[in-house]
C-alpha positions in Angstrom: 0.1 0.1 -0.2 1.2 3.6 -0.9 1.8 6.4 0.9 -1.1 8.6 -1.1 -3.3 5.3 -0.5 -2.8 5.6 3.2 -3.5 9.7 3.2 -6.8 9.0 1.4 -7.8 6.5 3.6 -7.0 8.6 6.6 -8.6 11.7 5.2 -11.8 9.6 4.9 -11.4 8.5 8.4 -11.1 12.0 9.6 -14.0 13.5 7.5 -16.1 10.5 9.1 -14.9 11.5 12.5 -15.8 15.1 12.1 -19.2 14.2 10.9 -19.7 11.3 13.7 -18.5 14.3 16.0 -20.8 17.2 14.9 -24.0 15.2 14.2 -26.0 15.4 17.6 -27.9 12.1 19.0 -31.4 12.0 18.4 -32.5 8.9 20.4 -31.0 7.5 23.7 -27.7 9.4 22.6 -27.5 7.3 19.4 -26.6 9.2 16.0 -26.5 8.2 12.6 -22.8 6.7 12.0 -21.3 8.6 9.1 -18.2 7.0 9.5 -20.1 3.9 7.9 -20.1 5.9 4.6 -16.7 7.1 4.7 -15.7 3.7 5.6 -17.6 2.4 2.3 -16.0 4.7 -0.1 -12.9 3.8 1.3 -13.7 0.2 0.8 -14.9 0.9 -2.9 -12.2 2.6 -4.1 -9.5 0.6 -2.5 -10.7 -2.7 -2.4 -8.0 -4.9 -0.8 -7.8 -6.7 2.2 -4.9 -4.4 3.9 -7.1 -1.1 3.3 -10.2 -2.7 4.6 -8.3 -3.9 7.8 -6.7 -0.8 8.2 -10.4 1.2 7.7 -12.1 -1.2 9.9 -9.9 -0.8 12.9 -9.2 2.7 12.5 -13.1 3.7 11.9 -13.9 1.7 14.8 -12.1 2.9 17.3 -12.8 6.5 16.5 -16.4 5.8 16.3 -16.1 4.3 19.5 -14.1 7.2 21.2 -16.7 9.7 20.0 -19.9 7.7 20.7 -22.5 9.1 22.7 -23.8 5.8 23.2 -23.1 4.5 27.1 -20.9 1.9 26.8 -20.5 1.8 23.1 -16.7 1.5 22.5 -16.2 -2.5 22.2 -20.0 -2.5 20.1 -18.5 0.1 17.6 -15.0 -1.6 17.2 -16.7 -4.9 16.7 -19.3 -3.5 14.5 -16.9 -1.9 12.1 -14.6 -5.1 11.8 -17.9 -7.1 11.0 -19.5 -4.6 8.5 -16.0 -3.9 6.8 -15.6 -7.8 6.2 -18.9 -8.1 5.1 -19.4 -5.2 2.7 -15.8 -5.8 1.6 -17.2 -9.4 0.7 -20.4 -8.2 -1.0 -18.3 -5.6 -2.9 -15.8 -8.0 -4.5 -18.7 -10.4 -5.0 -20.5 -7.8 -7.7 -17.2 -8.2 -9.8 -18.2 -5.2 -11.6 -17.3 -1.5 -11.6 -19.1 0.7 -8.8 -21.7 2.7 -9.9 -23.5 5.0 -7.9 -26.4 2.9 -7.8 -24.6 0.2 -6.7 -22.7 2.3 -3.8 -26.1 3.3 -2.8 -27.7 0.0 -2.4 -24.5 -1.5 -0.8 -24.5 1.3 1.7 -27.8 0.5 2.8 -27.0 -3.0 3.4 -24.1 -2.3 4.7 -25.6 -0.2 7.2 -28.3 -2.4 8.1 -25.4 -5.0 8.7 -23.8 -2.5 10.9 -26.7 -1.5 13.3 -27.7 -4.8 13.8 -24.6 -5.9 14.8 -24.0 -2.7 16.9 -27.1 -3.3 18.8 -26.6 -7.2 19.3 -23.1 -6.6 20.7 -24.3 -3.2 22.9 -27.3 -5.7 24.1 -24.7 -8.4 24.8 -22.0 -6.6 26.4 -23.6 -3.3 28.1 -27.4 -3.6 27.6 -29.3 -1.0 25.8 -30.4 2.3 27.1 -33.5 3.0 28.7 -35.0 -0.5 28.5 -35.3 -0.1 24.9 -35.5 -3.0 22.7 -33.3 -4.4 19.7 -36.6 -3.7 17.3 -37.3 -0.6 18.7 -33.7 0.8 18.4 -33.3 -0.6 14.8 -36.6 0.8 13.6 -35.8 4.2 15.4 -32.1 4.4 14.5 -31.0 2.2 12.0 -33.4 2.5 9.4 -33.1 6.7 9.7 -29.3 6.3 9.6 -29.6 3.6 6.7 -31.3 6.4 4.9 -29.1 9.3 5.6 -26.1 7.3 4.9 -27.5 6.0 1.5 -28.4 9.6 0.1 -24.9 10.7 1.6 -23.5 8.2 -0.5 -25.4 9.3 -3.5 -24.2 12.5 -3.2 -20.6 12.1 -2.1 -19.6 9.0 -4.5 -20.0 10.7 -8.1 -17.8 13.7 -6.7 -15.2 11.3 -5.0 -14.9 9.0 -8.2 -14.8 12.4 -10.3 -11.8 13.7 -8.3 -10.1 10.4 -8.2 -10.3 9.7 -12.2 -8.4 13.2 -12.4 -5.7 13.2 -9.6 -5.5 9.5 -9.1 -5.6 6.1 -10.9 -7.9 4.2 -9.4 -7.6 0.7 -8.9 -9.5 -1.5 -11.0 -12.6 -3.5 -9.3 
């Protein structure tokens, strides 16, 4: 992995961290995880195991440190590693160049995987806040987050793809 790739991946994680920090929590302190969008973007632009591993770990730690969910560090780290691995698997199964539509659909699926994983780990490790149920939090937080992330990817992916074509040769997918 070259330095340029590491810098770009770091920028994606940094942008995701800023978005994650500034978006307010809206339901028991939970908030849309915009770091996922940036992680998914990094995976689609640099689809290799090393990049996916680095993104998963870095995104999990940063997201865990900035979470407003009580006891959310461990669920965030586990969630990002599981989600990045499954997202990478789904992306490589497509074996076709990513399009804005594919990016959006994968983002929605990835966000559902992430939300379910996070809630399951949180339930097992620290419990859910305020007597909330898995299903209730899934409907109240994960589904709106999937919508936000999908719309964000629809807007961001074509822009980043265009910039990458102009300044950097995107690895073939």
